[in-house]
C-alpha positions in Angstrom: 104.6 16.3 56.6 103.5 12.7 57.7 99.5 13.6 57.5 98.0 11.9 54.0 95.1 14.3 54.5 95.1 18.2 53.5 92.5 20.8 54.7 90.4 22.2 51.8 87.3 24.0 53.4 84.8 23.6 56.4 81.2 24.1 56.8 79.7 26.8 57.6 76.3 25.9 59.1 72.8 25.4 57.0 71.5 27.0 53.9 68.0 26.8 53.6 65.8 24.2 55.3 66.0 21.4 52.8 69.3 19.8 54.7 71.9 21.9 52.2 74.9 23.2 54.2 77.2 26.5 53.4 80.9 25.7 52.3 83.9 27.8 53.1 86.3 26.3 50.4 90.0 26.9 50.9 91.1 25.6 47.5 93.0 27.9 45.1 89.9 26.9 42.6 87.3 26.7 45.0 84.6 25.0 42.8 87.5 21.9 42.9 86.6 21.2 46.4 83.7 18.8 45.4 86.1 17.2 43.1 88.2 15.8 46.2 84.8 14.0 48.0 84.7 12.0 49.8 86.1 14.5 52.5 86.5 13.5 56.0 86.3 15.6 59.3 89.7 16.6 60.9 89.7 13.3 63.2 88.8 11.4 60.7 85.5 9.5 62.0 83.2 11.1 59.6 83.2 11.1 55.9 81.2 13.6 54.0 80.2 13.2 50.2 79.6 16.4 48.8 77.8 17.9 46.0 78.0 21.4 45.1 74.6 23.0 44.0 75.2 26.5 43.5 77.6 29.5 44.4 76.5 31.9 46.9 77.8 35.0 48.9 81.1 33.9 50.4 80.9 30.3 49.6 78.9 27.6 48.2 75.8 25.9 49.0 76.1 22.0 48.8 74.0 18.8 49.5 75.9 16.1 51.9 74.5 12.4 51.8 72.7 12.0 54.2 71.9 15.4 55.3 68.1 15.9 55.1 66.5 19.1 57.2 68.3 22.2 58.7 68.9 20.9 62.1 71.1 18.4 60.9 72.9 20.9 58.6 73.6 23.4 61.4 74.8 20.7 63.7 77.6 20.6 61.0 78.3 24.1 61.6 82.3 24.3 62.1 83.8 21.1 60.9 87.1 21.3 58.7 86.8 19.2 55.7 89.8 17.1 54.8 90.8 15.6 51.8 93.5 12.7 51.2 96.5 14.4 49.1 96.9 11.9 46.4 93.6 13.3 45.3 94.9 16.8 45.5 96.5 18.3 42.4 100.3 18.3 41.9 102.1 21.5 42.6 104.7 23.4 40.7 108.5 23.1 42.0 107.7 26.3 43.4 104.4 26.3 45.0 103.8 24.2 48.8 100.8 22.8 50.4 101.0 25.1 54.2 100.9 21.6 55.6 104.0 20.8 54.6 105.7 23.6 55.5 104.5 23.6 59.2 107.0 21.9 61.4 110.0 22.4 58.9 113.4 24.2 60.6 114.1 27.4 59.5 117.5 28.3 59.2 119.3 31.5 58.0 121.9 31.8 55.0 124.9 31.0 57.3 123.2 27.8 58.7 122.3 28.8 61.9 118.7 27.5 63.3 116.1 30.7 63.4 113.2 28.2 64.6 110.4 26.2 63.3 107.3 26.8 61.3 104.7 26.7 63.4 101.7 28.0 61.1 101.8 29.7 57.9 99.2 32.9 57.9 97.5 34.8 54.9 95.7 38.2 55.7 95.5 38.9 51.7 98.7 40.4 51.4 101.0 37.3 50.9 101.6 34.3 53.0 103.6 34.6 56.2 105.3 32.0 58.0 105.1 32.1 61.8 108.3 30.9 62.9 108.5 29.9 66.8 112.4 29.0 68.1 113.6 28.9 71.6 115.7 31.8 71.0 112.8 33.8 70.1 110.9 36.1 72.2 107.9 35.9 70.2 107.1 34.3 67.4 108.0 35.8 64.3 106.4 36.5 60.9 108.6 36.1 58.1 107.2 36.9 54.6 106.8 33.4 52.5 108.9 35.3 49.5 111.4 34.0 47.0 113.9 37.0 48.8 112.9 36.2 52.1 112.5 32.2 51.4 115.2 31.4 48.7 114.7 27.6 49.5 112.5 25.3 50.7 113.7 21.4 51.1 111.2 18.9 51.9 112.9 16.2 51.7 115.7 17.2 54.5 112.8 19.4 56.3 114.5 22.5 56.2 114.0 26.2 54.8 116.6 28.6 54.5 115.9 32.0 55.1 117.4 35.4 53.7 115.4 37.4 56.5 115.0 41.0 56.3 118.1 42.9 58.5 116.6 43.2 62.4 113.3 40.6 61.7 115.1 37.7 64.0 116.7 40.0 67.0 
C-alpha cells in the first residue's frame, strides 16, 4: 500500500510499421488509460506519453512520443505501464484497487489469522484473493465477494473473511 503507482496496462508490441504500439488496458474503462499519461515503466526509469489512435482487436493502437518505427515499438513489447495513484479516479466505498489488497492480513470472523493476500486474480467469473499463510500447505483462493469478505479495512491493513466451510482446512 506504500507504492504511489497502479498498473494500468501493458505494451503488446508494434502495430504496423510507423511506430505505433499495441496497448492492453487494465482499466475499468479501457480507453481511459491515455487519460493517466504520462505512464511509467515498472521500475520507474522510463516515461511514456501515450496517445490512443484507434481501437483494435484485444486492445488499442497508440502512439508513444519518441517512438518512430516498428523496431522501436517492438523493443517495448512486454513493458507494463503504471500511472500515479492521484491521477486515477476515486473509488466507491465497496471497490478497491487490487494493489491496495495485496499484503493485507486476512482474519476469520473470530479474529484468527488465516494468512496474507499475495495476489488478486480474475479468471472471468469474479475476483479471487490468493491467500498464503504459514499454517497453509498451499495458497488458498478466496472468492472476493461480500458474503466471503464482508470487511476490508485498508487503514488497519486487514480483511475480515467468512470463507466457505472447509476452504482453509
